[in-house]
C-alpha positions as CSV (number, residue, x, y, z in Angstrom):
1,M,0.0,0.0,0.0
2,Q,1.4,3.4,-1.0
3,V,0.8,6.2,1.3
4,G,1.5,9.9,0.4
5,K,4.0,11.6,2.6
6,A,1.5,14.3,3.6
7,Y,-0.9,11.7,5.0
8,A,1.7,9.3,6.6
9,P,1.7,11.1,10.0
10,Y,-2.1,11.0,10.2
11,L,-2.3,7.3,9.2
12,R,0.4,6.5,11.7
13,N,-1.6,8.1,14.5
14,F,-4.8,6.4,13.4
15,L,-3.2,2.9,13.2
16,K,-1.5,3.4,16.6
17,K,-4.9,4.3,18.2
18,L,-6.6,1.4,16.3
19,I,-4.0,-1.1,17.6
20,V,-4.2,0.2,21.1
21,E,-8.0,0.0,21.1
22,V,-8.2,-3.5,19.7
23,E,-5.5,-4.8,22.1
24,S,-7.2,-3.1,25.1
25,I,-10.3,-5.4,24.5
26,H,-8.1,-8.4,23.9
27,G,-9.0,-8.4,20.2
28,E,-6.7,-9.8,17.4
29,V,-4.9,-7.3,15.3
30,L,-4.3,-8.4,11.7
31,D,-0.7,-8.9,10.8
32,E,-1.2,-6.6,7.8
33,I,-2.1,-3.8,10.2
34,Y,1.1,-4.3,12.2
35,E,3.2,-4.5,9.0
36,L,1.6,-1.3,7.6
37,Y,2.2,0.5,10.9
38,A,5.9,-0.6,11.0
39,D,6.4,0.5,7.3
40,I,5.0,4.0,8.1
41,I,7.1,4.4,11.2
42,T,10.2,3.4,9.2
43,S,9.5,5.7,6.4
44,L,8.8,8.7,8.7
45,K,12.1,8.1,10.5
46,D,13.9,8.0,7.1
47,D,12.2,11.3,6.1
48,Q,13.2,12.9,9.4
49,F,16.8,11.8,8.8
50,V,16.8,13.2,5.3
51,E,15.2,16.4,6.6
52,K,17.9,16.8,9.3
53,S,20.7,16.0,6.7
54,M,19.4,18.8,4.5
55,R,20.5,21.4,7.1
56,V,23.5,23.4,6.2
57,H,25.8,25.7,8.3
58,K,26.1,29.3,7.3
59,T,28.0,32.1,9.0
60,I,26.6,35.6,8.9
61,T,29.4,38.1,9.3
62,F,28.6,41.6,10.5
63,L,31.5,44.0,9.5
64,F,31.5,47.2,11.5
65,P,32.7,50.4,9.7
66,D,35.8,52.3,10.6
67,G,35.2,54.5,13.7
68,C,32.8,52.1,15.4
69,I,35.3,50.5,17.7
70,D,33.8,52.4,20.7
71,L,30.3,51.2,20.0
72,P,29.4,48.6,22.7
73,S,28.3,46.1,20.2
74,C,31.5,46.3,18.1
75,P,34.1,43.5,18.8
76,K,37.7,44.6,18.8
77,S,38.2,42.9,15.5
78,R,35.2,45.0,14.1
79,K,33.8,41.6,12.9
80,L,31.0,39.7,14.5
81,M,30.5,36.2,13.1
82,V,27.3,34.3,13.8
83,P,27.2,30.6,12.8
84,L,23.8,29.2,12.0
85,Q,22.3,25.9,11.0
86,C,19.5,26.5,8.5
87,S,17.5,25.0,5.8
88,L,19.1,24.1,2.5
89,N,16.3,25.5,0.5
90,M,13.4,27.7,1.6
91,L,11.3,26.4,-1.3
92,E,11.2,23.0,0.5
93,G,8.6,24.6,2.9
94,D,11.0,24.7,5.8
95,T,10.6,28.4,6.1
96,G,11.2,28.6,9.9
97,C,14.7,27.3,9.5
98,S,15.6,29.7,6.7
99,I,17.4,33.0,7.0
100,W,14.9,35.7,5.9
101,P,16.2,39.0,4.5
102,S,14.4,41.2,7.1
103,S,16.0,39.3,10.0
104,L,19.3,40.6,8.6
105,L,18.0,44.2,8.6
106,L,16.6,43.9,12.1
107,S,19.8,42.3,13.4
108,E,21.8,45.2,11.8
109,F,19.5,47.7,13.5
110,I,20.1,46.0,16.9
111,L,23.9,46.0,16.5
112,S,23.9,49.6,15.1
113,F,21.9,51.0,18.0
114,P,22.6,48.8,21.0
115,E,21.5,51.4,23.6
116,I,17.9,50.9,22.5
117,F,18.0,47.2,23.5
118,S,20.7,47.0,26.2
119,N,19.2,46.2,29.7
120,K,15.7,45.8,28.1
121,S,13.4,42.8,28.3
122,C,13.0,41.7,24.6
123,F,10.4,39.3,23.1
124,E,10.5,38.2,19.5
125,V,7.5,36.6,17.6
126,G,8.3,34.2,14.8
127,S,12.0,33.8,15.8
128,G,13.0,31.3,13.1
129,V,16.7,30.5,13.2
130,G,17.3,32.8,16.2
131,L,19.6,35.4,14.5
132,V,17.8,38.4,16.0
133,G,17.9,36.8,19.5
134,I,21.6,36.1,19.2
135,C,22.2,39.8,18.4
136,L,20.0,40.9,21.3
137,A,22.1,38.7,23.6
138,H,25.2,40.2,22.1
139,V,24.1,43.8,23.0
140,K,23.2,42.6,26.5
141,A,19.5,42.8,26.5
142,S,18.4,42.0,30.1
143,K,16.1,39.2,29.0
144,V,15.6,37.6,25.6
145,T,12.6,35.5,24.8
146,L,12.3,33.8,21.4
147,T,9.1,32.2,20.2
148,D,7.9,30.2,17.3
149,G,4.9,28.0,16.6
150,D,6.8,25.1,15.0
151,H,8.6,22.5,17.2
152,L,11.2,21.6,14.6
153,T,12.0,25.3,14.2
154,L,12.4,25.7,18.0
155,A,14.7,22.7,18.1
156,N,16.9,24.1,15.3
157,M,16.8,27.5,17.0
158,R,18.2,26.0,20.2
159,S,21.0,24.4,18.3
160,N,21.9,27.8,16.8
161,L,21.9,29.4,20.3
162,E,24.3,26.7,21.5
163,L,26.5,27.2,18.4
164,N,26.8,30.8,19.6
165,Q,27.7,29.8,23.2
166,L,24.3,30.8,24.6
167,S,22.3,28.7,27.1
168,T,18.6,28.0,26.5
169,D,15.6,27.7,28.8
170,T,12.1,26.6,28.2
171,S,10.6,27.5,31.7
172,L,8.0,30.2,31.8
173,L,8.5,30.6,35.6
174,E,12.1,31.8,35.5
175,S,12.6,35.5,36.2
176,Y,16.3,35.6,35.5
177,E,17.9,38.5,33.7
178,D,21.0,36.9,32.1
179,P,21.9,37.8,28.5
180,N,23.7,34.5,28.2
181,V,20.4,32.6,28.8
182,V,17.8,32.8,26.1
183,Q,14.2,31.6,26.7
184,C,12.7,29.6,23.9
185,V,8.9,29.3,23.9
186,H,6.5,27.4,21.7
187,L,3.9,30.0,20.7
188,P,1.3,29.2,18.0
189,W,-0.3,32.5,17.2
190,E,-3.8,31.0,16.6
191,S,-4.0,29.5,20.1
192,A,-2.1,32.2,22.1
193,S,-4.4,33.7,24.7
194,E,-4.1,36.8,27.0
195,S,-3.8,34.5,30.0
196,G,-1.1,32.5,28.3
197,L,0.8,35.6,27.5
198,S,0.5,36.9,31.1
199,A,3.9,35.5,32.0
200,F,5.6,38.0,29.6
201,V,6.0,41.7,30.3
202,P,8.5,42.7,27.6
203,E,9.7,46.3,27.1
204,I,10.5,45.6,23.4
205,I,8.7,43.3,21.0
206,L,10.4,42.3,17.7
207,G,9.4,40.7,14.5
208,A,11.2,40.1,11.2
209,D,9.4,39.0,7.9
210,I,6.2,38.1,9.7
211,L,3.9,40.0,7.4
212,Y,3.6,37.6,4.4
213,D,0.6,35.4,5.3
214,R,-2.5,37.6,5.7
215,S,-4.5,34.7,7.2
216,C,-2.2,35.0,10.2
217,F,-2.6,38.8,10.6
218,P,-5.6,38.8,13.0
219,D,-3.8,36.5,15.5
220,L,-0.5,38.4,15.1
221,V,-2.1,41.8,15.7
222,R,-4.0,40.4,18.7
223,I,-0.7,39.2,20.2
224,L,0.9,42.5,19.6
225,A,-2.0,44.4,21.2
226,I,-1.9,42.2,24.3
227,L,1.9,42.7,24.7
228,L,1.9,46.4,23.8
229,N,-0.9,47.2,26.3
230,R,0.8,45.5,29.2
231,R,2.3,47.5,32.0
232,K,4.8,46.7,34.6
233,S,3.3,47.3,38.0
234,D,6.3,49.1,39.3
235,S,6.6,51.4,36.2
236,S,4.3,53.9,34.6
237,S,6.6,54.9,31.8
238,R,9.3,53.8,29.5
239,K,12.1,55.5,27.7
240,E,12.7,54.5,24.2
241,S,15.0,56.1,21.5
242,T,12.6,57.0,18.8
243,K,13.6,60.4,17.5
244,G,14.7,60.3,13.8
245,F,18.3,61.2,12.9
246,T,20.9,60.6,10.3
247,L,24.3,59.0,10.9
248,D,27.4,59.0,8.9
249,T,28.5,55.5,7.7
250,K,31.7,56.0,9.6
251,C,29.7,55.9,12.8
252,N,30.7,58.8,15.0
253,T,29.9,57.6,18.5
254,N,29.1,61.1,19.6
255,D,26.1,61.0,17.3
256,L,24.8,58.1,19.3
257,N,25.1,60.0,22.6
258,D,22.9,62.7,21.0
259,L,20.0,60.4,20.8
260,T,16.9,61.9,22.4
261,A,14.9,59.5,24.5
262,V,11.2,60.3,24.7
263,T,8.9,59.0,27.3
264,S,6.6,56.2,26.3
265,K,3.6,54.9,28.2
266,G,4.4,51.3,27.4
267,P,6.3,48.8,25.3
268,V,7.2,49.3,21.7
269,A,7.5,46.8,18.8
270,Y,10.1,46.9,16.1
271,I,9.1,45.2,12.9
272,A,11.3,44.7,9.8
273,T,9.6,43.5,6.6
274,V,9.7,43.4,2.9
275,I,6.4,44.7,1.4
276,R,5.8,42.1,-1.3
277,N,2.1,42.9,-1.8
278,I,0.7,46.4,-1.0
279,D,-2.9,45.1,-0.5
280,T,-1.6,42.5,2.0
281,F,0.3,45.2,3.9
282,N,-2.7,47.6,3.8
283,Y,-4.7,44.8,5.4
284,F,-2.2,44.6,8.2
285,L,-2.4,48.4,8.7
286,S,-6.2,48.3,8.9
287,L,-6.0,45.6,11.7
288,V,-3.4,47.7,13.5
289,E,-5.8,50.7,13.4
290,Q,-8.7,48.6,14.6
291,A,-6.6,47.3,17.5
292,N,-6.0,50.9,18.6
293,L,-2.3,50.7,17.8
294,S,-0.1,53.2,16.0
295,I,2.5,52.4,13.5
296,T,5.5,54.6,12.4
297,D,7.9,54.1,9.5
298,L,11.5,54.5,10.7
299,T,13.2,53.3,7.5
300,E,14.6,56.6,6.4
301,A,15.3,58.1,9.8
302,K,16.9,55.0,11.4
303,M,18.6,52.9,8.8
304,P,21.4,50.9,10.4
305,F,25.0,51.1,9.5
306,N,26.2,49.0,6.6
307,L,27.3,46.1,8.7
308,L,26.8,43.6,5.9
309,P,28.7,45.2,3.0
310,Y,28.1,42.2,0.8
311,M,25.7,39.2,1.0
312,Q,24.1,37.5,-2.0
313,S,20.4,38.3,-2.4
314,Y,20.5,40.8,0.5
315,D,19.1,44.1,-0.7
316,R,18.0,46.6,1.9
317,S,16.4,49.0,-0.6
318,N,13.1,47.2,-0.6
319,M,12.8,46.7,3.2
320,R,11.0,48.7,5.7
321,L,11.4,49.2,9.5
322,F,8.4,50.1,11.6
323,T,7.6,50.7,15.3
324,V,4.2,49.7,16.6
325,S,2.9,51.0,19.9
326,S,-0.3,51.4,21.8
327,K,-2.5,54.5,21.5
328,A,-3.8,54.0,25.0
Protein backbone atom coordinates (compact mmCIF):
# COMPACT_ATOMS: atom_id res chain seq x y z
CA MET A 1 0.00 0.00 0.00
CA GLN A 2 1.44 3.36 -1.05
CA VAL A 3 0.83 6.24 1.35
CA GLY A 4 1.47 9.86 0.39
CA LYS A 5 4.01 11.58 2.60
CA ALA A 6 1.52 14.26 3.57
CA TYR A 7 -0.88 11.66 4.97
CA ALA A 8 1.65 9.34 6.58
CA PRO A 9 1.67 11.06 10.02
CA TYR A 10 -2.13 10.96 10.20
CA LEU A 11 -2.28 7.29 9.18
CA ARG A 12 0.43 6.47 11.72
CA ASN A 13 -1.60 8.08 14.52
CA PHE A 14 -4.79 6.36 13.35
CA LEU A 15 -3.16 2.92 13.19
CA LYS A 16 -1.54 3.39 16.57
CA LYS A 17 -4.87 4.27 18.15
CA LEU A 18 -6.59 1.38 16.34
CA ILE A 19 -4.01 -1.13 17.56
CA VAL A 20 -4.21 0.16 21.13
CA GLU A 21 -8.03 0.01 21.10
CA VAL A 22 -8.16 -3.53 19.70
CA GLU A 23 -5.50 -4.80 22.08
CA SER A 24 -7.25 -3.15 25.05
CA ILE A 25 -10.32 -5.38 24.49
CA HIS A 26 -8.08 -8.41 23.87
CA GLY A 27 -8.97 -8.45 20.20
CA GLU A 28 -6.75 -9.78 17.43
CA VAL A 29 -4.93 -7.28 15.25
CA LEU A 30 -4.32 -8.43 11.68
CA ASP A 31 -0.67 -8.95 10.76
CA GLU A 32 -1.18 -6.63 7.81
CA ILE A 33 -2.05 -3.80 10.21
CA TYR A 34 1.14 -4.33 12.20
CA GLU A 35 3.19 -4.48 9.00
CA LEU A 36 1.64 -1.28 7.62
CA TYR A 37 2.23 0.51 10.91
CA ALA A 38 5.88 -0.62 10.96
CA ASP A 39 6.39 0.48 7.34
CA ILE A 40 5.02 3.96 8.06
CA ILE A 41 7.12 4.38 11.21
CA THR A 42 10.23 3.40 9.25
CA SER A 43 9.45 5.75 6.35
CA LEU A 44 8.83 8.68 8.69
CA LYS A 45 12.12 8.06 10.49
CA ASP A 46 13.88 7.99 7.12
CA ASP A 47 12.20 11.28 6.14
CA GLN A 48 13.24 12.90 9.43
CA PHE A 49 16.83 11.77 8.83
CA VAL A 50 16.81 13.21 5.33
CA GLU A 51 15.23 16.44 6.59
CA LYS A 52 17.91 16.80 9.25
CA SER A 53 20.66 15.99 6.75
CA MET A 54 19.39 18.82 4.52
CA ARG A 55 20.48 21.38 7.11
CA VAL A 56 23.54 23.41 6.17
CA HIS A 57 25.76 25.65 8.26
CA LYS A 58 26.14 29.28 7.27
CA THR A 59 28.02 32.08 8.96
CA ILE A 60 26.57 35.57 8.94
CA THR A 61 29.38 38.12 9.30
CA PHE A 62 28.64 41.64 10.49
CA LEU A 63 31.50 43.98 9.53
CA PHE A 64 31.51 47.22 11.50
CA PRO A 65 32.67 50.38 9.65
CA ASP A 66 35.80 52.30 10.61
CA GLY A 67 35.22 54.49 13.66
CA CYS A 68 32.78 52.10 15.36
CA ILE A 69 35.30 50.54 17.71
CA ASP A 70 33.81 52.43 20.69
CA LEU A 71 30.32 51.16 19.96
CA PRO A 72 29.36 48.65 22.70
CA SER A 73 28.25 46.06 20.16
CA CYS A 74 31.47 46.27 18.12
CA PRO A 75 34.06 43.53 18.79
CA LYS A 76 37.73 44.56 18.84
CA SER A 77 38.17 42.90 15.47
CA ARG A 78 35.21 44.96 14.13
CA LYS A 79 33.79 41.64 12.94
CA LEU A 80 30.96 39.66 14.53
CA MET A 81 30.51 36.15 13.14
CA VAL A 82 27.26 34.29 13.81
CA PRO A 83 27.22 30.59 12.80
CA LEU A 84 23.76 29.25 12.00
CA GLN A 85 22.27 25.90 11.05
CA CYS A 86 19.55 26.53 8.52
CA SER A 87 17.46 24.97 5.79
CA LEU A 88 19.14 24.09 2.52
CA ASN A 89 16.26 25.48 0.50
CA MET A 90 13.40 27.71 1.63
CA LEU A 91 11.31 26.36 -1.26
CA GLU A 92 11.16 23.00 0.51
CA GLY A 93 8.63 24.60 2.89
CA ASP A 94 11.04 24.69 5.81
CA THR A 95 10.59 28.44 6.15
CA GLY A 96 11.18 28.62 9.90
CA CYS A 97 14.72 27.29 9.45
CA SER A 98 15.63 29.72 6.67
CA ILE A 99 17.42 33.05 6.97
CA TRP A 100 14.89 35.66 5.93
CA PRO A 101 16.15 38.98 4.53
CA SER A 102 14.42 41.23 7.07
CA SER A 103 15.99 39.34 9.97
CA LEU A 104 19.32 40.61 8.64
CA LEU A 105 18.02 44.18 8.62
CA LEU A 106 16.60 43.90 12.14
CA SER A 107 19.85 42.35 13.38
CA GLU A 108 21.82 45.19 11.81
CA PHE A 109 19.53 47.68 13.52
CA ILE A 110 20.09 46.04 16.91
CA LEU A 111 23.88 46.04 16.49
CA SER A 112 23.89 49.61 15.15
CA PHE A 113 21.86 51.03 18.04
CA PRO A 114 22.59 48.75 21.02
CA GLU A 115 21.54 51.36 23.60
CA ILE A 116 17.91 50.91 22.52
CA PHE A 117 17.99 47.22 23.50
CA SER A 118 20.65 47.01 26.19
CA ASN A 119 19.21 46.22 29.65
CA LYS A 120 15.74 45.80 28.14
CA SER A 121 13.45 42.78 28.27
CA CYS A 122 12.95 41.71 24.65
CA PHE A 123 10.41 39.33 23.11
CA GLU A 124 10.46 38.16 19.49
CA VAL A 125 7.51 36.65 17.61
CA GLY A 126 8.34 34.18 14.84
CA SER A 127 12.02 33.84 15.75
CA GLY A 128 13.03 31.31 13.07
CA VAL A 129 16.74 30.49 13.16
CA GLY A 130 17.30 32.78 16.16
CA LEU A 131 19.59 35.37 14.53
CA VAL A 132 17.78 38.36 16.05
CA GLY A 133 17.88 36.77 19.50
CA ILE A 134 21.62 36.11 19.21
CA CYS A 135 22.17 39.79 18.38
CA LEU A 136 19.97 40.85 21.32
CA ALA A 137 22.09 38.72 23.64
CA HIS A 138 25.24 40.25 22.12
CA VAL A 139 24.12 43.79 23.01
CA LYS A 140 23.24 42.64 26.54
CA ALA A 141 19.45 42.79 26.53
CA SER A 142 18.44 42.00 30.11
CA LYS A 143 16.13 39.19 28.99
CA VAL A 144 15.65 37.56 25.60
CA THR A 145 12.55 35.49 24.83
CA LEU A 146 12.31 33.84 21.41
CA THR A 147 9.08 32.24 20.22
CA ASP A 148 7.89 30.16 17.30
CA GLY A 149 4.87 28.01 16.55
CA ASP A 150 6.79 25.11 15.02
CA HIS A 151 8.57 22.53 17.21
CA LEU A 152 11.16 21.64 14.55
CA THR A 153 12.02 25.31 14.19
CA LEU A 154 12.41 25.65 17.95
CA ALA A 155 14.74 22.65 18.07
CA ASN A 156 16.87 24.13 15.27
CA MET A 157 16.82 27.51 17.04
CA ARG A 158 18.16 25.98 20.25
CA SER A 159 20.96 24.35 18.27
CA ASN A 160 21.88 27.76 16.84
CA LEU A 161 21.92 29.36 20.26
CA GLU A 162 24.27 26.65 21.48
CA LEU A 163 26.47 27.18 18.41
CA ASN A 164 26.83 30.77 19.63
CA GLN A 165 27.66 29.80 23.22
CA LEU A 166 24.26 30.75 24.60
CA SER A 167 22.26 28.68 27.06
CA THR A 168 18.57 28.00 26.46
CA ASP A 169 15.65 27.69 28.83
CA THR A 170 12.06 26.63 28.24
CA SER A 171 10.63 27.48 31.66
CA LEU A 172 8.01 30.23 31.82
CA LEU A 173 8.52 30.62 35.55
CA GLU A 174 12.11 31.82 35.54
CA SER A 175 12.58 35.54 36.21
CA TYR A 176 16.32 35.59 35.48
CA GLU A 177 17.93 38.48 33.70
CA ASP A 178 21.02 36.94 32.12
CA PRO A 179 21.93 37.84 28.52
CA ASN A 180 23.67 34.47 28.17
CA VAL A 181 20.43 32.60 28.82
CA VAL A 182 17.79 32.80 26.10
CA GLN A 183 14.23 31.64 26.71
CA CYS A 184 12.70 29.58 23.88
CA VAL A 185 8.91 29.28 23.91
CA HIS A 186 6.46 27.40 21.70
CA LEU A 187 3.88 30.03 20.69
CA PRO A 188 1.34 29.17 17.98
CA TRP A 189 -0.31 32.48 17.17
CA GLU A 190 -3.77 31.02 16.63
CA SER A 191 -3.96 29.52 20.12
CA ALA A 192 -2.15 32.24 22.07
CA SER A 193 -4.39 33.75 24.75
CA GLU A 194 -4.11 36.77 27.00
CA SER A 195 -3.82 34.52 30.04
CA GLY A 196 -1.14 32.46 28.31
CA LEU A 197 0.83 35.61 27.52
CA SER A 198 0.53 36.94 31.06
CA ALA A 199 3.94 35.49 31.96
CA PHE A 200 5.59 37.95 29.59
CA VAL A 201 6.03 41.67 30.25
CA PRO A 202 8.50 42.74 27.56
CA GLU A 203 9.68 46.28 27.07
CA ILE A 204 10.48 45.62 23.42
CA ILE A 205 8.74 43.26 20.99
CA LEU A 206 10.42 42.35 17.72
CA GLY A 207 9.42 40.67 14.48
CA ALA A 208 11.17 40.11 11.15
CA ASP A 209 9.45 39.04 7.93
CA ILE A 210 6.24 38.12 9.72
CA LEU A 211 3.92 40.01 7.35
CA TYR A 212 3.64 37.60 4.43
CA ASP A 213 0.59 35.43 5.29
CA ARG A 214 -2.50 37.61 5.66
CA SER A 215 -4.50 34.74 7.19
CA CYS A 216 -2.22 35.00 10.24
CA PHE A 217 -2.58 38.78 10.65
CA PRO A 218 -5.61 38.83 13.01
CA ASP A 219 -3.83 36.53 15.48
CA LEU A 220 -0.52 38.37 15.10
CA VAL A 221 -2.11 41.79 15.73
CA ARG A 222 -4.03 40.37 18.69
CA ILE A 223 -0.75 39.16 20.24
CA LEU A 224 0.93 42.52 19.57
CA ALA A 225 -1.99 44.37 21.17
CA ILE A 226 -1.87 42.20 24.28
CA LEU A 227 1.87 42.68 24.74
CA LEU A 228 1.90 46.37 23.84
CA ASN A 229 -0.90 47.21 26.26
CA ARG A 230 0.81 45.45 29.16
CA ARG A 231 2.27 47.53 31.98
CA LYS A 232 4.79 46.67 34.64
CA SER A 233 3.25 47.28 38.05
CA ASP A 234 6.32 49.13 39.25
CA SER A 235 6.64 51.38 36.23
CA SER A 236 4.31 53.89 34.64
CA SER A 237 6.58 54.92 31.80
CA ARG A 238 9.31 53.75 29.47
CA LYS A 239 12.13 55.52 27.73
CA GLU A 240 12.73 54.53 24.15
CA SER A 241 15.00 56.10 21.55
CA THR A 242 12.57 57.02 18.80
CA LYS A 243 13.62 60.41 17.47
CA GLY A 244 14.71 60.29 13.85
CA PHE A 245 18.28 61.20 12.91
CA THR A 246 20.91 60.62 10.27
CA LEU A 247 24.27 59.00 10.93
CA ASP A 248 27.45 59.00 8.89
CA THR A 249 28.47 55.55 7.71
CA LYS A 250 31.73 55.98 9.61
CA CYS A 251 29.75 55.90 12.82
CA ASN A 252 30.71 58.84 14.99
CA THR A 253 29.88 57.59 18.48
CA ASN A 254 29.13 61.14 19.61
CA ASP A 255 26.08 61.00 17.35
CA LEU A 256 24.80 58.05 19.35
CA ASN A 257 25.11 60.02 22.56
CA ASP A 258 22.93 62.72 21.04
CA LEU A 259 19.95 60.38 20.76
CA THR A 260 16.94 61.95 22.41
CA ALA A 261 14.94 59.46 24.47
CA VAL A 262 11.24 60.26 24.67
CA THR A 263 8.92 58.98 27.34
CA SER A 264 6.64 56.16 26.26
CA LYS A 265 3.63 54.91 28.17
CA GLY A 266 4.38 51.30 27.39
CA PRO A 267 6.34 48.80 25.32
CA VAL A 268 7.24 49.27 21.66
CA ALA A 269 7.51 46.79 18.81
CA TYR A 270 10.13 46.93 16.07
CA ILE A 271 9.08 45.16 12.88
CA ALA A 272 11.25 44.73 9.80
CA THR A 273 9.60 43.55 6.62
CA VAL A 274 9.66 43.37 2.86
CA ILE A 275 6.42 44.73 1.40
CA ARG A 276 5.76 42.13 -1.26
CA ASN A 277 2.09 42.95 -1.81
CA ILE A 278 0.69 46.37 -1.01
CA ASP A 279 -2.86 45.07 -0.50
CA THR A 280 -1.60 42.54 2.04
CA PHE A 281 0.33 45.24 3.87
CA ASN A 282 -2.67 47.60 3.84
CA TYR A 283 -4.74 44.82 5.41
CA PHE A 284 -2.19 44.63 8.23
CA LEU A 285 -2.39 48.41 8.67
CA SER A 286 -6.18 48.26 8.92
CA LEU A 287 -5.98 45.62 11.66
CA VAL A 288 -3.40 47.70 13.52
CA GLU A 289 -5.77 50.66 13.43
CA GLN A 290 -8.71 48.56 14.62
CA ALA A 291 -6.62 47.33 17.54
CA ASN A 292 -5.98 50.95 18.62
CA LEU A 293 -2.29 50.68 17.83
CA SER A 294 -0.13 53.24 16.05
CA ILE A 295 2.55 52.43 13.48
CA THR A 296 5.49 54.62 12.44
CA ASP A 297 7.87 54.11 9.53
CA LEU A 298 11.48 54.53 10.73
CA THR A 299 13.15 53.34 7.54
CA GLU A 300 14.56 56.64 6.35
CA ALA A 301 15.30 58.06 9.80
CA LYS A 302 16.94 55.04 11.38
CA MET A 303 18.58 52.87 8.78
CA PRO A 304 21.38 50.89 10.41
CA PHE A 305 25.03 51.13 9.54
CA ASN A 306 26.17 49.05 6.62
CA LEU A 307 27.30 46.09 8.73
CA LEU A 308 26.83 43.61 5.88
CA PRO A 309 28.71 45.19 2.98
CA TYR A 310 28.08 42.16 0.81
CA MET A 311 25.74 39.22 0.96
CA GLN A 312 24.13 37.52 -1.99
CA SER A 313 20.41 38.33 -2.39
CA TYR A 314 20.48 40.80 0.50
CA ASP A 315 19.07 44.11 -0.70
CA ARG A 316 18.00 46.62 1.93
CA SER A 317 16.43 48.99 -0.57
CA ASN A 318 13.07 47.17 -0.59
CA MET A 319 12.84 46.69 3.18
CA ARG A 320 10.99 48.74 5.75
CA LEU A 321 11.44 49.19 9.48
CA PHE A 322 8.44 50.12 11.64
CA THR A 323 7.60 50.71 15.26
CA VAL A 324 4.19 49.73 16.60
CA SER A 325 2.90 51.00 19.93
CA SER A 326 -0.34 51.35 21.84
CA LYS A 327 -2.45 54.49 21.49
CA ALA A 328 -3.84 53.98 25.00
